[in-house]
N, C-alpha and C positions, 0 to 999 in steps of 0.2 A: 461483452468484453471477456477476453480469455486471461486476464491477469487480476491479481489481488495486490493492493498496495499495503506494505507492512507499516506498522506504527512509526518507525523511524523516518519513513519517506514523508508522511504527513507532518511530522515534527520539523524535519529539516526544511521542508517547503514553507512551513509557517514562519521560520526564523531567518531564512536565507533566500530572499528574492533573487531570481535569475540563476540560482544554482541548479545543477542537474535534477535533484528531487523536485524543485519547484517547476521546472520545465516538464517533468513527467506528469506531475499533478495537473498542470495547465492543459496538457494534451489529453490526458485520460479523463479527467473530470470536466474540464472546460469544453472540450469538443464532443464529449459523449455524456452529457449531463443525464444522470439517472440510470446509466447503463452499467457503471462500475458497481461492484458489490463490496460490502464490508460487513464486519461483524461487531457485536458489542465489545468483544474482547479486544479487537484492534483499536477501536476508538477509546476504550478504557485505558489501554496502555499508552496511546498517544496523549491523552489528557494527563495521565500520571507523569509523563515525561515533561510536558509543557509546564505543569504547575511548579516544577523544580527550577525553572528558568526565571531569573529576576525580571525580565521584561514582560512576563505573563502572570498577571495577577489572577485570582480565582475567577473574577467576572470575565476577564479576557479569554481565559481558557474555555469557560462555558460558552461564550459567544463564538469562539473558533470551532468548537465541536458542533454547535448548532449549524454554523455555516457549512461545514463539511457534510453534515447529514442532508442538506438540501441538494447535494450533488451526487449522492450515492443511493444505492438500494441496500437497505439493511436486510441481512439474511440470518436465519437461525442456523446455528452450528451445533451439531450434537456433541455431547461430552462436556465435562467441566475442566477447564484449563486454568492453572494457576498463573500468576503474573510472570513467572520465569519460564513458562512452557512455550516459548516463542515458536520453535520448530513445529511441535505438535499442533498448536493452535492455528498457525498459519496454513499448515497442510490441511487441517480440518476445514478451515474457511475456504480454501481453494477448492477442495472437493465439493463442499456444499454449494459453491457458486458455479461449479463446472469449469473452473479455470485450471489451466495447466502450468501457470507460472505465478510466482510471487516476486514482486519487485521490492528489493530491500538493499540497503547498504550496510547491513549488519555484518561485520567481518566474520562471524562464526557461521553465517548462513549462506553468503554469496558463493555460488558454485555448487551447492549441494543439489542432489536429485533425491527426492524422497517420495516413494509411492506414486510415481508418474507426475510429480509436481517438481518443477525446476525453480531454483532460487537464482535470480539474475539481478545485477546491480542496475541502478538508475542510469549510469553512464553507458553500460552495454545495451540497455534497452533503447536509449536515445540513438545510439549508433545504428542499431538494427532498423529503426524507423526511417533513417535517412538513406538506407540502401534501396536500390531499385529492386523490383520483384524479379524473380528468376524468369528466364525466357520460357515461353510456352513449350510444353513437352519435356521439360527437364525434371 
């Protein structure tokens, strides 16, 4: 897989079935089980976001994180990134995974290009997936 899912995509998919983030997660994790990569930082941020939601109690968050782990490949990412270091941590995760893109709906990140890593929204990624491939030779 040439993409990394940001924490907000995991959270939005967990709380909003049929939403674009949920569709992205279904396609990437469901159709390519074990091929997508994530880092401890990404899952820690997702868990921290979920625990603040009233519908997710601590046990439910733990179960949700364990479920996600069954669908992804955990990667080691060099460096120590704080909870607010989204851009740096996601770029580092993408580079460690050999991915060129991060799918996120974070308004401060969508559309950024950083060290050969592009930040793309879940909506834009879904539209790309529906497009036919370019003709041979173009």
